[in-house]
C-alpha positions in Angstrom: 45.9 117.9 32.3 47.0 115.7 34.9 48.8 112.4 33.4 47.6 109.8 36.1 44.4 109.4 37.6 44.1 107.5 40.9 40.6 105.9 41.8 39.5 104.2 45.1 36.9 101.3 44.2 34.5 100.5 47.4 33.0 97.6 47.8 30.7 97.2 50.7 27.7 96.1 52.0 24.7 98.5 52.2 22.1 99.1 54.9 18.1 98.8 53.8 16.4 101.9 53.1 19.0 103.8 55.8 20.6 106.6 53.6 21.8 108.0 57.4 23.6 104.8 58.2 25.1 103.9 54.6 26.8 107.6 54.9 28.2 107.1 58.0 29.4 103.3 56.9 30.6 104.9 54.1 32.3 108.0 55.8 34.4 105.7 58.3 35.6 103.6 55.2 36.7 106.9 53.1 38.7 108.5 56.2 40.1 105.0 56.4 42.0 105.9 53.1 45.2 107.1 53.7 46.5 108.0 50.4 46.1 110.9 48.0 43.3 109.6 45.4 41.4 111.8 42.6 38.5 109.9 42.4 36.4 107.7 45.1 33.6 105.3 43.4 30.6 104.3 45.7 27.7 101.3 44.1 24.8 101.8 42.6 21.6 103.0 45.0 25.1 103.0 47.6 22.2 104.5 50.1 19.4 102.3 50.1 20.2 99.2 48.2 18.7 98.3 45.2 15.0 98.7 45.8 11.5 99.3 43.6 10.1 101.4 46.4 11.7 104.7 45.9 8.0 106.7 47.7 9.3 106.5 50.5 13.3 106.6 50.6 14.2 109.1 47.3 16.0 112.0 47.5 16.2 115.7 46.0 19.3 117.3 44.6 19.0 119.5 47.7 18.9 116.6 50.4 21.6 115.1 52.5 23.4 112.3 50.5 24.1 115.6 47.7 24.6 117.8 50.6 27.1 114.9 52.4 29.2 114.3 49.4 29.7 118.1 48.3 30.9 118.2 51.6 33.4 115.0 51.3 34.5 116.3 47.9 35.0 119.6 49.6 36.7 118.9 52.7 38.9 116.1 50.9 39.8 117.9 47.6 38.6 114.4 46.0 35.9 113.7 43.3 33.3 111.3 44.8 30.6 109.0 42.5 28.0 106.4 43.2 23.6 106.2 42.3 21.2 107.2 44.2 17.5 107.6 43.9 16.3 110.8 43.1 13.0 112.1 43.1 12.6 115.1 40.4 9.6 117.1 39.0 7.7 114.0 40.0 9.6 111.3 38.4 11.8 108.8 40.3 15.7 108.4 39.0 18.3 106.0 39.2 21.0 108.9 39.7 24.6 108.7 39.0 26.2 111.3 40.2 29.4 112.7 40.0 30.8 115.1 42.3 33.6 117.4 42.2 35.7 119.0 44.3 34.6 122.3 43.8 30.5 121.2 44.2 29.9 120.7 40.9 28.0 117.9 40.3 27.2 115.6 36.7 24.2 113.5 36.5 23.6 110.6 34.4 19.7 109.1 34.6 20.7 105.2 34.0 19.1 104.4 30.6 18.6 100.9 30.5 15.8 100.2 33.8 16.0 96.3 35.0 12.4 94.8 33.2 13.2 91.4 34.9 12.9 93.3 38.2 10.4 95.6 37.4 12.6 98.8 37.6 10.4 100.3 34.3 7.8 100.3 36.5 9.0 102.3 39.1 11.6 104.5 37.5 12.2 107.1 34.4 14.4 106.1 31.8 17.3 108.7 31.0 17.7 109.7 27.6 21.3 111.5 27.5 24.6 110.2 27.4 27.3 111.8 29.6 30.7 113.0 29.6 32.5 113.9 32.8 35.6 115.7 32.1 37.8 115.6 35.3 41.4 116.6 35.5 42.1 116.1 31.4 40.1 113.1 31.7 37.3 112.1 29.5 34.8 109.7 32.1 32.1 108.0 30.5 29.5 107.1 33.7 27.1 103.9 33.3 24.9 102.2 35.9 24.5 98.3 36.1 22.1 96.9 34.0 23.4 99.8 30.9 26.3 96.6 31.2 24.5 94.7 28.7 24.0 97.0 26.3 27.6 97.8 23.9 25.7 100.4 21.7 24.8 102.2 24.2 28.3 102.3 25.5 30.5 102.4 22.8 33.2 104.8 22.4 32.0 107.5 20.4 33.2 110.4 22.3 36.7 109.7 22.7 36.2 108.9 26.6 39.5 107.4 28.6 37.5 105.6 31.2 34.0 103.7 31.2 32.8 103.5 34.6 30.1 101.4 36.0 28.3 101.2 39.2 25.6 98.2 40.0 24.0 96.1 42.3 24.3 92.9 40.2 23.5 89.9 42.0 25.6 86.6 42.4 23.7 84.3 40.4 24.6 86.1 37.1 28.0 87.2 38.1 29.8 85.8 35.3 28.2 87.9 32.7 29.5 91.1 34.8 33.2 89.7 34.5 32.9 89.0 30.9 30.8 91.9 29.9 33.5 94.4 31.7 36.0 92.9 29.9 34.6 92.9 26.4 33.9 96.6 27.4 37.1 97.6 28.1 38.5 95.8 24.8 36.1 96.9 22.0 36.2 100.5 23.4 40.0 100.6 23.8 39.5 102.3 27.3 40.1 101.7 31.0 36.7 100.0 32.2 36.0 99.9 35.6 33.3 98.5 37.7 32.2 99.0 41.3 29.2 96.2 42.7 28.0 95.7 45.8 28.1 92.7 48.5 25.8 91.3 51.0 22.2 90.6 51.0 19.8 92.7 50.6 16.3 92.9 51.8 14.9 90.6 48.8 17.5 87.9 50.2 19.1 89.1 46.7 22.7 88.1 47.4 25.7 89.9 45.9 29.1 88.7 45.5 31.4 91.9 44.2 33.8 91.2 41.9 34.5 94.9 41.5 37.3 95.3 39.3 39.6 97.7 36.9 40.4 96.7 33.6 43.1 98.4 30.9 42.5 99.1 27.7 43.6 95.9 26.5 41.3 94.0 29.2 44.1 93.3 31.7 43.1 93.4 34.9 44.8 96.0 37.2 42.8 94.9 40.5 42.6 92.2 42.8 39.1 92.7 45.0 38.6 89.9 47.2 35.1 88.6 46.4 32.1 88.4 49.1 33.8 90.3 51.7 33.4 94.0 52.0 37.2 95.9 50.2 38.4 98.1 48.4 41.1 98.9 45.4 43.2 101.6 44.1 44.1 101.6 40.9 46.4 104.1 39.3 45.5 105.0 35.6 47.5 106.2 33.0 46.6 108.5 29.7 50.0 107.3 27.8 48.5 103.6 28.0 46.0 104.5 26.4 47.7 106.7 24.0 49.9 103.8 23.2 47.2 101.3 22.4 45.4 103.4 20.7 48.0 104.2 18.7 49.3 100.9 17.7 45.3 99.1 17.3 43.2 101.7 15.6 40.4 99.7 16.1 37.8 102.9 16.9 38.5 104.3 13.7 36.7 101.2 11.8 33.8 101.1 13.9 30.4 100.6 12.6 28.1 104.7 12.2 25.0 104.5 13.9 22.2 106.6 15.7 20.5 106.3 19.0 16.5 107.0 18.8 
């Protein structure tokens, strides 16, 4: 078990519907990281931007982006995570991929599809919440709109890190800021959110606000808004243990069943 976990939050603009160009630009950003890190986190739909036209841009689990992620993870001995559009058995998924250095892949399909934009009419909702075990850390990956649903994120698995990737637009960025901090506080967990910047093909503007909070809601990163930027944050298991021993709030949580 590793007592510390060093994560890179990569806040970037995305090239619309151009997976190859996005992979090239992210490879450059990853190569520019000179510190030894454990995990690199990219935004939601990092190869395409948030698209409701998956038919011509979806990939498979044997596609080029998955192979690219596995290659980086293996060569750099790191984990890499982010969501892409996946076609599987005739259905399209907004799928979070967590790729280990070994090449093993954990997948989470976005449960809460963004009905305001019609995401639910194009993509299939995920049914399973997962916990990724990596270097002795328990990580819960979620995607964008999932942030608005605290019951789904509730820490009933004793996870250490709640990890969101997003294309969260600028007009509603106050909600992103408030809810990420709230998820950290209510779950006594590190909470990390990686959002994109720039303007997409549908003229939606994104301002970033990528961030990491500790288990008490203290902000740990200071990423610039509205531009491409990155931050490296070191998480410590000791902090989680101390917070939960001192404030045993999770033992008082309500029981519930998700259907």
